N, CA, C and O atoms as a GROMACS GRO file, in nm:
protein
  448
    1UNK      N    1   1.704  -0.845   0.810
    1UNK     CA    2   1.577  -0.888   0.757
    1UNK      C    3   1.481  -0.908   0.875
    1UNK      O    4   1.523  -0.950   0.984
    2UNK      N    5   1.355  -0.878   0.853
    2UNK     CA    6   1.253  -0.891   0.956
    2UNK      C    7   1.129  -0.957   0.895
    2UNK      O    8   1.098  -0.936   0.778
    3UNK      N    9   1.061  -1.035   0.974
    3UNK     CA   10   0.937  -1.095   0.927
    3UNK      C   11   0.835  -0.984   0.900
    3UNK      O   12   0.817  -0.894   0.982
    4UNK      N   13   0.770  -0.991   0.785
    4UNK     CA   14   0.671  -0.889   0.752
    4UNK      C   15   0.565  -0.878   0.860
    4UNK      O   16   0.526  -0.767   0.897
    5UNK      N   17   0.519  -0.990   0.912
    5UNK     CA   18   0.414  -0.989   1.015
    5UNK      C   19   0.460  -0.911   1.139
    5UNK      O   20   0.381  -0.837   1.198
    6UNK      N   21   0.585  -0.928   1.178
    6UNK     CA   22   0.637  -0.856   1.294
    6UNK      C   23   0.647  -0.707   1.266
    6UNK      O   24   0.609  -0.625   1.350
    7UNK      N   25   0.698  -0.672   1.149
    7UNK     CA   26   0.710  -0.530   1.113
    7UNK      C   27   0.572  -0.464   1.106
    7UNK      O   28   0.554  -0.354   1.158
    8UNK      N   29   0.477  -0.530   1.043
    8UNK     CA   30   0.342  -0.475   1.032
    8UNK      C   31   0.279  -0.460   1.170
    8UNK      O   32   0.214  -0.360   1.196
    9UNK      N   33   0.298  -0.557   1.256
    9UNK     CA   34   0.245  -0.548   1.392
    9UNK      C   35   0.303  -0.428   1.466
    9UNK      O   36   0.230  -0.354   1.532
   10UNK      N   37   0.433  -0.408   1.454
   10UNK     CA   38   0.497  -0.292   1.518
   10UNK      C   39   0.443  -0.160   1.462
   10UNK      O   40   0.412  -0.067   1.538
   11UNK      N   41   0.431  -0.152   1.330
   11UNK     CA   42   0.381  -0.029   1.268
   11UNK      C   43   0.235  -0.004   1.306
   11UNK      O   44   0.197   0.110   1.333
   12UNK      N   45   0.154  -0.109   1.307
   12UNK     CA   46   0.013  -0.094   1.345
   12UNK      C   47   0.000  -0.040   1.486
   12UNK      O   48  -0.084   0.046   1.513
   13UNK      N   49   0.081  -0.090   1.577
   13UNK     CA   50   0.077  -0.042   1.716
   13UNK      C   51   0.129   0.101   1.725
   13UNK      O   52   0.067   0.186   1.791
   14UNK      N   53   0.241   0.129   1.660
   14UNK     CA   54   0.301   0.262   1.668
   14UNK      C   55   0.206   0.369   1.614
   14UNK      O   56   0.190   0.475   1.675
   15UNK      N   57   0.142   0.341   1.500
   15UNK     CA   58   0.052   0.437   1.438
   15UNK      C   59  -0.093   0.422   1.483
   15UNK      O   60  -0.180   0.499   1.441
   16UNK      N   61  -0.121   0.324   1.568
   16UNK     CA   62  -0.255   0.300   1.621
   16UNK      C   63  -0.358   0.298   1.508
   16UNK      O   64  -0.458   0.370   1.512
   17UNK      N   65  -0.333   0.215   1.408
   17UNK     CA   66  -0.414   0.218   1.286
   17UNK      C   67  -0.561   0.185   1.311
   17UNK      O   68  -0.647   0.231   1.236
   18UNK      N   69  -0.591   0.107   1.412
   18UNK     CA   70  -0.730   0.070   1.439
   18UNK      C   71  -0.814   0.192   1.480
   18UNK      O   72  -0.937   0.190   1.468
   19UNK      N   73  -0.749   0.297   1.529
   19UNK     CA   74  -0.821   0.415   1.578
   19UNK      C   75  -0.863   0.510   1.466
   19UNK      O   76  -0.939   0.604   1.489
   20UNK      N   77  -0.814   0.486   1.345
   20UNK     CA   78  -0.840   0.578   1.236
   20UNK      C   79  -0.911   0.505   1.122
   20UNK      O   80  -0.846   0.442   1.038
   21UNK      N   81  -1.041   0.516   1.120
   21UNK     CA   82  -1.120   0.448   1.017
   21UNK      C   83  -1.132   0.537   0.894
   21UNK      O   84  -1.202   0.638   0.897
   22UNK      N   85  -1.066   0.498   0.789
   22UNK     CA   86  -1.070   0.574   0.664
   22UNK      C   87  -1.138   0.493   0.554
   22UNK      O   88  -1.116   0.516   0.435
   23UNK      N   89  -1.221   0.398   0.594
   23UNK     CA   90  -1.288   0.313   0.496
   23UNK      C   91  -1.385   0.392   0.408
   23UNK      O   92  -1.424   0.345   0.301
   24UNK      N   93  -1.422   0.510   0.452
   24UNK     CA   94  -1.508   0.596   0.371
   24UNK      C   95  -1.439   0.645   0.244
   24UNK      O   96  -1.504   0.696   0.153
   25UNK      N   97  -1.307   0.628   0.238
   25UNK     CA   98  -1.233   0.669   0.118
   25UNK      C   99  -1.273   0.589  -0.004
   25UNK      O  100  -1.241   0.628  -0.117
   26UNK      N  101  -1.342   0.478   0.016
   26UNK     CA  102  -1.384   0.397  -0.100
   26UNK      C  103  -1.478   0.477  -0.190
   26UNK      O  104  -1.496   0.442  -0.306
   27UNK      N  105  -1.536   0.584  -0.138
   27UNK     CA  106  -1.626   0.665  -0.221
   27UNK      C  107  -1.549   0.734  -0.335
   27UNK      O  108  -1.609   0.777  -0.433
   28UNK      N  109  -1.418   0.743  -0.321
   28UNK     CA  110  -1.336   0.803  -0.426
   28UNK      C  111  -1.292   0.703  -0.532
   28UNK      O  112  -1.238   0.742  -0.635
   29UNK      N  113  -1.315   0.574  -0.508
   29UNK     CA  114  -1.274   0.472  -0.603
   29UNK      C  115  -1.348   0.488  -0.735
   29UNK      O  116  -1.468   0.515  -0.735
   30UNK      N  117  -1.279   0.472  -0.845
   30UNK     CA  118  -1.348   0.469  -0.974
   30UNK      C  119  -1.440   0.346  -0.980
   30UNK      O  120  -1.419   0.249  -0.908
   31UNK      N  121  -1.539   0.352  -1.064
   31UNK     CA  122  -1.633   0.240  -1.079
   31UNK      C  123  -1.556   0.112  -1.112
   31UNK      O  124  -1.472   0.110  -1.202
   32UNK      N  125  -1.585   0.006  -1.039
   32UNK     CA  126  -1.524  -0.124  -1.064
   32UNK      C  127  -1.388  -0.145  -1.002
   32UNK      O  128  -1.334  -0.255  -1.008
   33UNK      N  129  -1.331  -0.040  -0.942
   33UNK     CA  130  -1.194  -0.050  -0.888
   33UNK      C  131  -1.184  -0.149  -0.773
   33UNK      O  132  -1.091  -0.230  -0.767
   34UNK      N  133  -1.280  -0.144  -0.683
   34UNK     CA  134  -1.274  -0.230  -0.564
   34UNK      C  135  -1.272  -0.377  -0.604
   34UNK      O  136  -1.193  -0.454  -0.549
   35UNK      N  137  -1.356  -0.416  -0.696
   35UNK     CA  138  -1.358  -0.557  -0.737
   35UNK      C  139  -1.231  -0.596  -0.813
   35UNK      O  140  -1.191  -0.712  -0.810
   36UNK      N  141  -1.168  -0.500  -0.880
   36UNK     CA  142  -1.045  -0.528  -0.953
   36UNK      C  143  -0.928  -0.552  -0.858
   36UNK      O  144  -0.849  -0.644  -0.879
   37UNK      N  145  -0.916  -0.471  -0.752
   37UNK     CA  146  -0.800  -0.483  -0.662
   37UNK      C  147  -0.820  -0.584  -0.550
   37UNK      O  148  -0.724  -0.623  -0.484
   38UNK      N  149  -0.942  -0.626  -0.528
   38UNK     CA  150  -0.973  -0.713  -0.414
   38UNK      C  151  -0.884  -0.836  -0.407
   38UNK      O  152  -0.842  -0.876  -0.298
   39UNK      N  153  -0.855  -0.897  -0.519
   39UNK     CA  154  -0.776  -1.020  -0.519
   39UNK      C  155  -0.630  -0.998  -0.479
   39UNK      O  156  -0.562  -1.093  -0.442
   40UNK      N  157  -0.582  -0.874  -0.485
   40UNK     CA  158  -0.444  -0.844  -0.449
   40UNK      C  159  -0.428  -0.799  -0.304
   40UNK      O  160  -0.317  -0.802  -0.250
   41UNK      N  161  -0.536  -0.760  -0.241
   41UNK     CA  162  -0.528  -0.699  -0.109
   41UNK      C  163  -0.506  -0.799   0.003
   41UNK      O  164  -0.543  -0.916  -0.007
   42UNK      N  165  -0.444  -0.751   0.110
   42UNK     CA  166  -0.427  -0.832   0.230
   42UNK      C  167  -0.565  -0.868   0.284
   42UNK      O  168  -0.660  -0.789   0.274
   43UNK      N  169  -0.575  -0.985   0.341
   43UNK     CA  170  -0.702  -1.031   0.395
   43UNK      C  171  -0.758  -0.930   0.495
   43UNK      O  172  -0.687  -0.886   0.586
   44UNK      N  173  -0.882  -0.893   0.477
   44UNK     CA  174  -0.950  -0.802   0.569
   44UNK      C  175  -0.930  -0.654   0.541
   44UNK      O  176  -0.990  -0.571   0.609
   45UNK      N  177  -0.847  -0.618   0.442
   45UNK     CA  178  -0.822  -0.476   0.417
   45UNK      C  179  -0.949  -0.401   0.381
   45UNK      O  180  -0.977  -0.296   0.437
   46UNK      N  181  -1.027  -0.454   0.288
   46UNK     CA  182  -1.149  -0.385   0.244
   46UNK      C  183  -1.256  -0.380   0.352
   46UNK      O  184  -1.339  -0.289   0.352
   47UNK      N  185  -1.255  -0.474   0.443
   47UNK     CA  186  -1.355  -0.473   0.550
   47UNK      C  187  -1.304  -0.402   0.675
   47UNK      O  188  -1.376  -0.390   0.774
   48UNK      N  189  -1.179  -0.355   0.670
   48UNK     CA  190  -1.118  -0.288   0.785
   48UNK      C  191  -1.120  -0.137   0.774
   48UNK      O  192  -1.210  -0.078   0.714
   49UNK      N  193  -1.018  -0.076   0.833
   49UNK     CA  194  -1.012   0.070   0.842
   49UNK      C  195  -0.942   0.137   0.723
   49UNK      O  196  -0.932   0.260   0.719
   50UNK      N  197  -0.894   0.059   0.628
   50UNK     CA  198  -0.816   0.108   0.515
   50UNK      C  199  -0.681   0.163   0.560
   50UNK      O  200  -0.622   0.247   0.493
   51UNK      N  201  -0.634   0.115   0.672
   51UNK     CA  202  -0.501   0.148   0.723
   51UNK      C  203  -0.430   0.017   0.754
   51UNK      O  204  -0.495  -0.085   0.775
   52UNK      N  205  -0.299   0.021   0.756
   52UNK     CA  206  -0.223  -0.101   0.782
   52UNK      C  207  -0.180  -0.166   0.652
   52UNK      O  208  -0.172  -0.102   0.548
   53UNK      N  209  -0.154  -0.296   0.660
   53UNK     CA  210  -0.103  -0.368   0.544
   53UNK      C  211  -0.208  -0.377   0.435
   53UNK      O  212  -0.317  -0.430   0.455
   54UNK      N  213  -0.173  -0.325   0.318
   54UNK     CA  214  -0.266  -0.327   0.205
   54UNK      C  215  -0.239  -0.446   0.113
   54UNK      O  216  -0.332  -0.515   0.073
   55UNK      N  217  -0.114  -0.469   0.080
   55UNK     CA  218  -0.076  -0.579  -0.009
   55UNK      C  219   0.018  -0.673   0.066
   55UNK      O  220   0.124  -0.633   0.112
   56UNK      N  221  -0.022  -0.797   0.077
   56UNK     CA  222   0.056  -0.898   0.150
   56UNK      C  223   0.130  -0.983   0.048
   56UNK      O  224   0.075  -1.081  -0.003
   57UNK      N  225   0.255  -0.944   0.016
   57UNK     CA  226   0.323  -1.013  -0.092
   57UNK      C  227   0.463  -1.064  -0.060
   57UNK      O  228   0.536  -1.105  -0.150
   58UNK      N  229   0.503  -1.062   0.067
   58UNK     CA  230   0.633  -1.116   0.105
   58UNK      C  231   0.630  -1.157   0.252
   58UNK      O  232   0.564  -1.091   0.333
   59UNK      N  233   0.699  -1.263   0.284
   59UNK     CA  234   0.705  -1.308   0.424
   59UNK      C  235   0.816  -1.236   0.500
   59UNK      O  236   0.805  -1.214   0.621
   60UNK      N  237   0.922  -1.200   0.430
   60UNK     CA  238   1.037  -1.135   0.491
   60UNK      C  239   1.063  -1.000   0.423
   60UNK      O  240   1.053  -0.988   0.301
   61UNK      N  241   1.096  -0.901   0.503
   61UNK     CA  242   1.124  -0.767   0.451
   61UNK      C  243   1.271  -0.735   0.475
   61UNK      O  244   1.320  -0.739   0.588
   62UNK      N  245   1.340  -0.704   0.367
   62UNK     CA  246   1.481  -0.666   0.377
   62UNK      C  247   1.500  -0.516   0.360
   62UNK      O  248   1.598  -0.459   0.408
   63UNK      N  249   1.405  -0.453   0.291
   63UNK     CA  250   1.417  -0.310   0.263
   63UNK      C  251   1.279  -0.246   0.269
   63UNK      O  252   1.180  -0.306   0.228
   64UNK      N  253   1.275  -0.123   0.322
   64UNK     CA  254   1.149  -0.048   0.330
   64UNK      C  255   1.166   0.082   0.251
   64UNK      O  256   1.264   0.154   0.266
   65UNK      N  257   1.068   0.110   0.167
   65UNK     CA  258   1.065   0.234   0.090
   65UNK      C  259   0.954   0.322   0.147
   65UNK      O  260   0.843   0.274   0.173
   66UNK      N  261   0.983   0.450   0.166
   66UNK     CA  262   0.885   0.545   0.217
   66UNK      C  263   0.844   0.640   0.106
   66UNK      O  264   0.927   0.705   0.043
   67UNK      N  265   0.712   0.647   0.082
   67UNK     CA  266   0.660   0.739  -0.019
   67UNK      C  267   0.534   0.804   0.037
   67UNK      O  268   0.470   0.749   0.127
   68UNK      N  269   0.498   0.918  -0.017
   68UNK     CA  270   0.374   0.985   0.025
   68UNK      C  271   0.260   0.942  -0.067
   68UNK      O  272   0.155   0.899  -0.020
   69UNK      N  273   0.281   0.954  -0.197
   69UNK     CA  274   0.181   0.914  -0.295
   69UNK      C  275   0.240   0.803  -0.383
   69UNK      O  276   0.351   0.818  -0.433
   70UNK      N  277   0.168   0.693  -0.402
   70UNK     CA  278   0.220   0.584  -0.484
   70UNK      C  279   0.198   0.609  -0.634
   70UNK      O  280   0.111   0.549  -0.696
   71UNK      N  281   0.277   0.698  -0.688
   71UNK     CA  282   0.266   0.726  -0.832
   71UNK      C  283   0.320   0.607  -0.911
   71UNK      O  284   0.399   0.529  -0.860
   72UNK      N  285   0.276   0.595  -1.032
   72UNK     CA  286   0.325   0.488  -1.119
   72UNK      C  287   0.476   0.498  -1.134
   72UNK      O  288   0.545   0.396  -1.133
   73UNK      N  289   0.527   0.619  -1.148
   73UNK     CA  290   0.671   0.639  -1.163
   73UNK      C  291   0.746   0.591  -1.039
   73UNK      O  292   0.847   0.522  -1.051
   74UNK      N  293   0.698   0.626  -0.920
   74UNK     CA  294   0.764   0.582  -0.797
   74UNK      C  295   0.759   0.431  -0.782
   74UNK      O  296   0.859   0.368  -0.749
   75UNK      N  297   0.643   0.372  -0.808
   75UNK     CA  298   0.629   0.227  -0.796
   75UNK      C  299   0.715   0.154  -0.898
   75UNK      O  300   0.779   0.054  -0.866
   76UNK      N  301   0.718   0.203  -1.022
   76UNK     CA  302   0.802   0.141  -1.125
   76UNK      C  303   0.949   0.147  -1.087
   76UNK      O  304   1.023   0.051  -1.110
   77UNK      N  305   0.993   0.258  -1.029
   77UNK     CA  306   1.132   0.273  -0.986
   77UNK      C  307   1.165   0.174  -0.876
   77UNK      O  308   1.269   0.108  -0.880
   78UNK      N  309   1.076   0.162  -0.778
   78UNK     CA  310   1.098   0.069  -0.667
   78UNK      C  311   1.101  -0.075  -0.718
   78UNK      O  312   1.188  -0.153  -0.680
   79UNK      N  313   1.006  -0.110  -0.801
   79UNK     CA  314   1.000  -0.247  -0.854
   79UNK      C  315   1.126  -0.278  -0.934
   79UNK      O  316   1.182  -0.387  -0.921
   80UNK      N  317   1.172  -0.184  -1.017
   80UNK     CA  318   1.294  -0.206  -1.096
   80UNK      C  319   1.414  -0.228  -1.004
   80UNK      O  320   1.497  -0.315  -1.031
   81UNK      N  321   1.425  -0.149  -0.897
   81UNK     CA  322   1.537  -0.166  -0.803
   81UNK      C  323   1.531  -0.303  -0.736
   81UNK      O  324   1.634  -0.369  -0.718
   82UNK      N  325   1.412  -0.345  -0.699
   82UNK     CA  326   1.396  -0.474  -0.633
   82UNK      C  327   1.425  -0.590  -0.727
   82UNK      O  328   1.488  -0.688  -0.687
   83UNK      N  329   1.382  -0.580  -0.851
   83UNK     CA  330   1.411  -0.685  -0.949
   83UNK      C  331   1.562  -0.692  -0.973
   83UNK      O  332   1.619  -0.800  -0.983
   84UNK      N  333   1.625  -0.575  -0.983
   84UNK     CA  334   1.769  -0.568  -1.005
   84UNK      C  335   1.847  -0.635  -0.893
   84UNK      O  336   1.950  -0.698  -0.918
   85UNK      N  337   1.800  -0.623  -0.770
   85UNK     CA  338   1.872  -0.684  -0.658
   85UNK      C  339   1.819  -0.822  -0.622
   85UNK      O  340   1.853  -0.876  -0.516
   86UNK      N  341   1.737  -0.880  -0.708
   86UNK     CA  342   1.691  -1.016  -0.686
   86UNK      C  343   1.562  -1.027  -0.608
   86UNK      O  344   1.522  -1.137  -0.570
   87UNK      N  345   1.497  -0.915  -0.583
   87UNK     CA  346   1.367  -0.911  -0.514
   87UNK      C  347   1.363  -0.996  -0.387
   87UNK      O  348   1.278  -1.085  -0.375
   88UNK      N  349   1.454  -0.970  -0.292
   88UNK     CA  350   1.456  -1.049  -0.169
   88UNK      C  351   1.342  -1.018  -0.073
   88UNK      O  352   1.318  -1.095   0.020
   89UNK      N  353   1.272  -0.910  -0.092
   89UNK     CA  354   1.159  -0.875  -0.005
   89UNK      C  355   1.164  -0.729   0.033
   89UNK      O  356   1.261  -0.682   0.092
   90UNK      N  357   1.058  -0.657   0.000
   90UNK     CA  358   1.053  -0.515   0.031
   90UNK      C  359   0.912  -0.477   0.070
   90UNK      O  360   0.814  -0.542   0.032
   91UNK      N  361   0.903  -0.370   0.147
   91UNK     CA  362   0.774  -0.315   0.187
   91UNK      C  363   0.772  -0.169   0.144
   91UNK      O  364   0.867  -0.096   0.169
   92UNK      N  365   0.665  -0.128   0.080
   92UNK     CA  366   0.647   0.012   0.043
   92UNK      C  367   0.552   0.072   0.145
   92UNK      O  368   0.436   0.032   0.154
   93UNK      N  369   0.601   0.168   0.221
   93UNK     CA  370   0.523   0.234   0.324
   93UNK      C  371   0.475   0.366   0.265
   93UNK      O  372   0.555   0.458   0.243
   94UNK      N  373   0.346   0.376   0.239
   94UNK     CA  374   0.290   0.493   0.172
   94UNK      C  375   0.187   0.562   0.262
   94UNK      O  376   0.107   0.496   0.328
   95UNK      N  377   0.191   0.694   0.262
   95UNK     CA  378   0.094   0.770   0.341
   95UNK      C  379  -0.045   0.761   0.279
   95UNK      O  380  -0.145   0.756   0.351
   96UNK      N  381  -0.052   0.759   0.148
   96UNK     CA  382  -0.180   0.752   0.076
   96UNK      C  383  -0.184   0.624  -0.006
   96UNK      O  384  -0.080   0.570  -0.043
   97UNK      N  385  -0.304   0.576  -0.036
   97UNK     CA  386  -0.317   0.456  -0.117
   97UNK      C  387  -0.339   0.487  -0.265
   97UNK      O  388  -0.358   0.395  -0.345
   98UNK      N  389  -0.337   0.614  -0.300
   98UNK     CA  390  -0.355   0.655  -0.440
   98UNK      C  391  -0.266   0.775  -0.468
   98UNK      O  392  -0.232   0.851  -0.377
   99UNK      N  393  -0.230   0.792  -0.593
   99UNK     CA  394  -0.152   0.907  -0.634
   99UNK      C  395  -0.244   1.028  -0.645
   99UNK      O  396  -0.362   1.014  -0.674
  100UNK      N  397  -0.189   1.146  -0.620
  100UNK     CA  398  -0.268   1.269  -0.626
  100UNK      C  399  -0.219   1.354  -0.742
  100UNK      O  400  -0.099   1.377  -0.758
  101UNK      N  401  -0.311   1.398  -0.823
  101UNK     CA  402  -0.279   1.485  -0.936
  101UNK      C  403  -0.312   1.629  -0.896
  101UNK      O  404  -0.428   1.669  -0.892
  102UNK      N  405  -0.208   1.705  -0.865
  102UNK     CA  406  -0.227   1.841  -0.816
  102UNK      C  407  -0.296   1.930  -0.919
  102UNK      O  408  -0.378   2.015  -0.882
  103UNK      N  409  -0.265   1.911  -1.046
  103UNK     CA  410  -0.324   1.998  -1.149
  103UNK      C  411  -0.475   1.978  -1.164
  103UNK      O  412  -0.545   2.069  -1.206
  104UNK      N  413  -0.525   1.858  -1.129
  104UNK     CA  414  -0.669   1.834  -1.142
  104UNK      C  415  -0.737   1.815  -1.007
  104UNK      O  416  -0.860   1.814  -0.999
  105UNK      N  417  -0.659   1.801  -0.901
  105UNK     CA  418  -0.716   1.780  -0.768
  105UNK      C  419  -0.784   1.645  -0.753
  105UNK      O  420  -0.878   1.630  -0.674
  106UNK      N  421  -0.737   1.546  -0.828
  106UNK     CA  422  -0.798   1.414  -0.823
  106UNK      C  423  -0.696   1.308  -0.785
  106UNK      O  424  -0.575   1.329  -0.796
  107UNK      N  425  -0.747   1.195  -0.741
  107UNK     CA  426  -0.662   1.081  -0.709
  107UNK      C  427  -0.657   0.986  -0.828
  107UNK      O  428  -0.756   0.969  -0.899
  108UNK      N  429  -0.542   0.926  -0.849
  108UNK     CA  430  -0.524   0.826  -0.954
  108UNK      C  431  -0.487   0.696  -0.886
  108UNK      O  432  -0.386   0.688  -0.816
  109UNK      N  433  -0.568   0.596  -0.907
  109UNK     CA  434  -0.547   0.467  -0.841
  109UNK      C  435  -0.462   0.375  -0.927
  109UNK      O  436  -0.456   0.390  -1.049
  110UNK      N  437  -0.396   0.281  -0.861
  110UNK     CA  438  -0.308   0.186  -0.929
  110UNK      C  439  -0.385   0.108  -1.034
  110UNK      O  440  -0.498   0.063  -1.012
  111UNK      N  441  -0.322   0.092  -1.148
  111UNK     CA  442  -0.381   0.009  -1.254
  111UNK      C  443  -0.350  -0.137  -1.225
  111UNK      O  444  -0.255  -0.170  -1.153
  112UNK      N  445  -0.432  -0.224  -1.280
  112UNK     CA  446  -0.410  -0.367  -1.262
  112UNK      C  447  -0.282  -0.408  -1.329
  112UNK      O  448  -0.244  -0.525  -1.325
   0.00000   0.00000   0.00000
C-alpha cells in the first residue's frame, strides 16, 4: 500500500504533468458538465493543466488500474471489483478523461 499523495507526486514528476497544459479540452465539455463535476474533482484540477490527479477519493492506494478511455463499462467493472474486495483503496490511471466513441468520433463524459 502507498499513500495516494506520494504516488501522485511520483507520477506527476515522471510524466512532467505541469509541462502539458490541456485545459483547453474544456471546450469539448457538454453544456453544464463542468459545474456538475466540479464538486468531485481534486482541488485545483479545473484551474490547472487538466493533468494529474482528477478525483481525490482515497488516502491510501492498494491497487492501480490502467485504462485508456474511462468507459462506463470499464469503470463499473473496476468499481464492482473494488466493492467485492472491500474497497481498500484504488487509483484508476487513465490516459483520457472521457470515453471515446469511435463510430461517432465524439467523447462521452462520465455521468453524475
